[in-house]
N, CA, C and O of each residue as an XYZ file, in Angstrom:
344
protein
N     -72.877     17.306    -73.385
C     -72.469     15.907    -73.487
C     -71.228     15.661    -72.546
O     -70.209     16.342    -72.662
N     -71.349     14.717    -71.661
C     -70.287     14.376    -70.722
C     -69.620     13.138    -71.240
O     -70.269     12.107    -71.420
N     -68.313     13.222    -71.486
C     -67.617     12.066    -71.992
C     -67.059     11.285    -70.812
O     -67.000     11.793    -69.693
N     -66.654     10.059    -71.067
C     -66.039      9.175    -70.084
C     -64.714      9.769    -69.648
O     -64.403      9.724    -68.458
N     -63.954     10.298    -70.511
C     -62.634     10.915    -70.167
C     -62.843     12.079    -69.243
O     -62.037     12.304    -68.340
N     -63.889     12.815    -69.442
C     -64.231     13.972    -68.549
C     -64.574     13.433    -67.109
O     -64.182     14.019    -66.100
N     -65.295     12.333    -67.072
C     -65.643     11.753    -65.728
C     -64.437     11.214    -65.059
O     -64.288     11.358    -63.845
N     -63.499     10.549    -65.859
C     -62.274      9.995    -65.274
C     -61.407     11.174    -64.752
O     -60.744     11.058    -63.721
N     -61.428     12.272    -65.467
C     -60.613     13.429    -64.951
C     -61.210     13.923    -63.722
O     -60.470     14.241    -62.791
N     -62.505     14.021    -63.620
C     -63.184     14.472    -62.440
C     -62.893     13.594    -61.238
O     -62.660     14.072    -60.128
N     -62.914     12.269    -61.501
C     -62.641     11.261    -60.477
C     -61.159     11.443    -59.980
O     -60.890     11.357    -58.782
N     -60.262     11.682    -60.885
C     -58.846     11.807    -60.544
C     -58.672     13.095    -59.690
O     -57.933     13.101    -58.705
N     -59.344     14.140    -60.079
C     -59.310     15.429    -59.289
C     -59.852     15.182    -57.917
O     -59.267     15.635    -56.933
N     -60.958     14.475    -57.818
C     -61.640     14.189    -56.585
C     -60.736     13.412    -55.581
O     -60.618     13.754    -54.404
N     -60.105     12.336    -56.141
C     -59.196     11.576    -55.312
C     -57.991     12.413    -54.849
O     -57.544     12.270    -53.711
N     -57.459     13.290    -55.733
C     -56.359     14.090    -55.331
C     -56.783     15.076    -54.285
O     -56.062     15.270    -53.306
N     -57.973     15.737    -54.455
C     -58.416     16.680    -53.416
C     -58.637     16.052    -52.065
O     -58.276     16.635    -51.042
N     -59.212     14.893    -52.042
C     -59.478     14.250    -50.761
C     -58.208     13.639    -50.154
O     -58.088     13.565    -48.931
N     -57.284     13.212    -50.974
C     -55.984     12.772    -50.470
C     -55.291     13.931    -49.718
O     -54.805     13.754    -48.601
N     -55.257     15.070    -50.328
C     -54.646     16.251    -49.682
C     -55.424     16.575    -48.387
O     -54.821     16.917    -47.370
N     -56.709     16.468    -48.431
C     -57.524     16.773    -47.310
C     -57.297     15.831    -46.137
O     -57.190     16.270    -44.992
N     -57.222     14.504    -46.431
C     -56.967     13.546    -45.455
C     -55.582     13.683    -44.806
O     -55.428     13.553    -43.592
N     -54.582     13.951    -45.658
C     -53.219     14.181    -45.140
C     -53.203     15.394    -44.206
O     -52.551     15.385    -43.161
N     -53.913     16.406    -44.596
C     -53.989     17.662    -43.769
C     -54.676     17.322    -42.413
O     -54.186     17.724    -41.358
N     -55.789     16.596    -42.449
C     -56.520     16.224    -41.265
C     -55.648     15.299    -40.391
O     -55.637     15.457    -39.170
N     -54.941     14.368    -40.971
C     -54.171     13.479    -40.157
C     -52.927     14.135    -39.565
O     -52.406     13.686    -38.544
N     -52.449     15.215    -40.222
C     -51.313     15.941    -39.641
C     -51.648     16.838    -38.453
O     -50.790     17.221    -37.657
N     -52.909     17.145    -38.377
C     -53.374     18.027    -37.273
C     -53.067     17.443    -35.898
O     -52.413     18.112    -35.098
N     -53.508     16.224    -35.586
C     -53.205     15.638    -34.255
C     -51.668     15.452    -34.055
O     -51.170     15.561    -32.935
N     -50.936     15.172    -35.151
C     -49.487     15.000    -34.985
C     -48.816     16.309    -34.655
O     -47.847     16.344    -33.896
N     -49.327     17.388    -35.224
C     -48.811     18.699    -34.889
C     -49.104     19.031    -33.409
O     -48.207     19.492    -32.705
N     -50.272     18.817    -32.954
C     -50.664     19.055    -31.611
C     -49.858     18.189    -30.631
O     -49.462     18.634    -29.554
N     -49.641     16.975    -31.035
C     -48.800     16.062    -30.238
C     -47.374     16.578    -30.144
O     -46.778     16.596    -29.067
N     -46.852     16.984    -31.242
C     -45.504     17.537    -31.240
C     -45.329     18.720    -30.300
O     -44.352     18.795    -29.554
N     -46.302     19.660    -30.343
C     -46.216     20.821    -29.463
C     -46.424     20.408    -27.995
O     -45.742     20.892    -27.091
N     -47.344     19.541    -27.802
C     -47.567     19.089    -26.347
C     -46.417     18.342    -25.773
O     -46.091     18.517    -24.598
N     -45.756     17.469    -26.601
C     -44.582     16.790    -26.110
C     -43.397     17.736    -25.879
O     -42.586     17.522    -24.977
N     -43.310     18.783    -26.708
C     -42.227     19.787    -26.581
C     -42.474     20.589    -25.240
O     -41.527     21.041    -24.596
N     -43.719     20.736    -24.872
C     -43.987     21.464    -23.627
C     -44.029     20.565    -22.426
O     -44.122     21.046    -21.296
N     -43.960     19.229    -22.645
C     -43.979     18.296    -21.556
C     -45.372     17.878    -21.073
O     -45.506     17.339    -19.975
N     -46.386     18.116    -21.864
C     -47.747     17.804    -21.499
C     -48.175     16.417    -21.836
O     -49.167     15.945    -21.283
N     -47.481     15.727    -22.718
C     -47.786     14.361    -23.086
C     -48.948     14.236    -24.072
O     -49.131     15.105    -24.925
N     -49.723     13.179    -23.964
C     -50.830     12.831    -24.838
C     -52.122     13.539    -24.578
O     -53.016     13.555    -25.423
N     -52.226     14.140    -23.382
C     -53.524     14.695    -22.955
C     -54.184     15.643    -23.916
O     -55.374     15.503    -24.196
N     -53.433     16.625    -24.443
C     -54.099     17.568    -25.363
C     -54.696     16.863    -26.683
O     -55.707     17.280    -27.247
N     -53.969     15.770    -27.099
C     -54.414     15.056    -28.289
C     -55.695     14.323    -27.929
O     -56.645     14.293    -28.711
N     -55.715     13.726    -26.727
C     -56.947     12.955    -26.342
C     -58.133     13.862    -26.110
O     -59.265     13.461    -26.378
N     -57.920     15.051    -25.629
C     -58.982     16.013    -25.422
C     -59.594     16.447    -26.714
O     -60.810     16.601    -26.819
N     -58.737     16.650    -27.724
C     -59.226     17.139    -29.034
C     -59.656     16.019    -29.922
O     -60.127     16.308    -31.022
N     -59.542     14.763    -29.558
C     -59.882     13.643    -30.459
C     -61.402     13.626    -30.904
O     -61.669     13.299    -32.061
N     -62.372     13.959    -30.043
C     -63.710     13.912    -30.539
C     -63.959     14.901    -31.692
O     -64.646     14.588    -32.664
N     -63.377     16.108    -31.550
C     -63.499     17.087    -32.675
C     -62.824     16.596    -33.933
O     -63.342     16.724    -35.043
N     -61.646     16.028    -33.723
C     -60.880     15.514    -34.912
C     -61.641     14.379    -35.601
O     -61.715     14.336    -36.829
N     -62.191     13.485    -34.833
C     -62.935     12.378    -35.367
C     -64.216     12.860    -36.107
O     -64.617     12.289    -37.121
N     -64.832     13.917    -35.566
C     -65.973     14.479    -36.238
C     -65.593     15.083    -37.586
O     -66.317     14.901    -38.565
N     -64.482     15.792    -37.655
C     -63.985     16.336    -38.914
C     -63.638     15.204    -39.886
O     -63.997     15.254    -41.062
N     -62.974     14.240    -39.407
C     -62.626     13.127    -40.263
C     -63.832     12.352    -40.802
O     -63.827     11.907    -41.950
N     -64.871     12.193    -39.961
C     -66.115     11.547    -40.425
C     -66.814     12.411    -41.438
O     -67.346     11.902    -42.425
N     -66.826     13.729    -41.214
C     -67.476     14.641    -42.189
C     -66.782     14.607    -43.529
O     -67.441     14.634    -44.569
N     -65.470     14.548    -43.525
C     -64.713     14.541    -44.734
C     -64.964     13.231    -45.505
O     -65.124     13.226    -46.726
N     -64.989     12.171    -44.779
C     -65.248     10.822    -45.368
C     -66.655     10.747    -45.925
O     -66.868     10.163    -46.988
N     -67.611     11.325    -45.232
C     -68.992     11.306    -45.732
C     -69.085     12.128    -47.033
O     -69.739     11.701    -47.984
N     -68.446     13.285    -47.077
C     -68.441     14.106    -48.299
C     -67.776     13.468    -49.432
O     -68.241     13.593    -50.564
N     -66.629     12.735    -49.182
C     -65.938     11.986    -50.159
C     -66.819     10.937    -50.771
O     -66.881     10.822    -51.995
N     -67.491     10.182    -49.971
C     -68.319      9.086    -50.444
C     -69.516      9.639    -51.235
O     -69.932      9.055    -52.235
N     -70.055     10.763    -50.776
C     -71.198     11.401    -51.452
C     -70.823     11.857    -52.837
O     -71.568     11.632    -53.790
N     -69.645     12.514    -52.966
C     -69.192     12.999    -54.236
C     -68.807     11.844    -55.169
O     -69.033     11.933    -56.375
N     -68.232     10.766    -54.631
C     -67.819      9.665    -55.426
C     -69.030      8.942    -56.017
O     -69.035      8.510    -57.170
N     -70.080      8.831    -55.151
C     -71.334      8.164    -55.662
C     -71.983      8.992    -56.754
O     -72.521      8.462    -57.726
N     -71.922     10.319    -56.570
C     -72.470     11.187    -57.640
C     -71.747     11.071    -58.926
O     -72.366     11.131    -59.988
N     -70.414     10.901    -58.878
C     -69.632     10.670    -60.105
C     -69.968      9.334    -60.691
O     -70.001      9.214    -61.915
N     -70.218      8.331    -59.905
C     -70.595      7.000    -60.435
C     -71.903      7.017    -61.085
O     -72.093      6.333    -62.091
N     -72.862      7.787    -60.556
C     -74.171      7.962    -61.183
C     -74.032      8.668    -62.558
O     -74.665      8.321    -63.555
N     -73.146      9.689    -62.516
C     -72.935     10.439    -63.768
C     -72.293      9.559    -64.815
O     -72.633      9.628    -65.996
N     -71.319      8.694    -64.356
C     -70.686      7.796    -65.256
C     -71.646      6.762    -65.827
O     -71.557      6.418    -67.005
N     -72.582      6.256    -64.986
C     -73.559      5.316    -65.492
C     -74.484      5.919    -66.480
O     -74.876      5.278    -67.456
N     -74.859      7.211    -66.228
C     -75.715      7.872    -67.182
C     -75.006      8.135    -68.526
O     -75.628      8.130    -69.588
N     -73.722      8.359    -68.441
C     -72.978      8.639    -69.697
C     -72.773      7.301    -70.447
O     -72.656      7.314    -71.672
N     -72.726      6.161    -69.752
C     -72.644      4.895    -70.367
C     -73.936      4.487    -71.118
O     -73.902      3.875    -72.186
N     -75.095      4.870    -70.485
C     -76.365      4.539    -71.075
C     -76.571      5.302    -72.394
O     -77.109      4.758    -73.359
N     -76.145      6.544    -72.418
C     -76.344      7.347    -73.653
C     -74.987      7.822    -74.178
O     -74.552      8.935    -73.880
N     -74.349      6.998    -74.933
C     -73.027      7.445    -75.437
C     -73.026      8.563    -76.390
O     -72.012      9.241    -76.555
N     -74.167      8.792    -77.051
C     -74.249      9.919    -77.980
C     -74.675     11.234    -77.342
O     -74.717     12.258    -78.025
N     -75.001     11.231    -76.012
C     -75.332     12.429    -75.353
C     -76.810     12.825    -75.481
O     -77.157     13.924    -75.047
N     -77.657     12.042    -76.021
C     -79.064     12.416    -76.242
C     -79.927     12.167    -75.026
O     -81.113     12.498    -75.052
N     -79.400     11.610    -73.983
C     -80.143     11.383    -72.755
C     -80.737     10.088    -72.742
O     -81.406      9.726    -71.774
């Protein structure tokens, strides 16, 4: 039996996990930019790596949406059968 509070807890964990993931992904180009500016290279290394970065960001967003929709389906199923009988 899946309760609504269990689903809300899962949703909270999901948002926390992806928030940490997005912050990590967004800090990657900033780190590269910091090193390249320190070396005097400018924005070029960031621009060269941007397609790979955007691919990772797109993949993370896709996974987030996929897991969020699965939780919504699970929540809808729990709403239909509050006693857990299916």
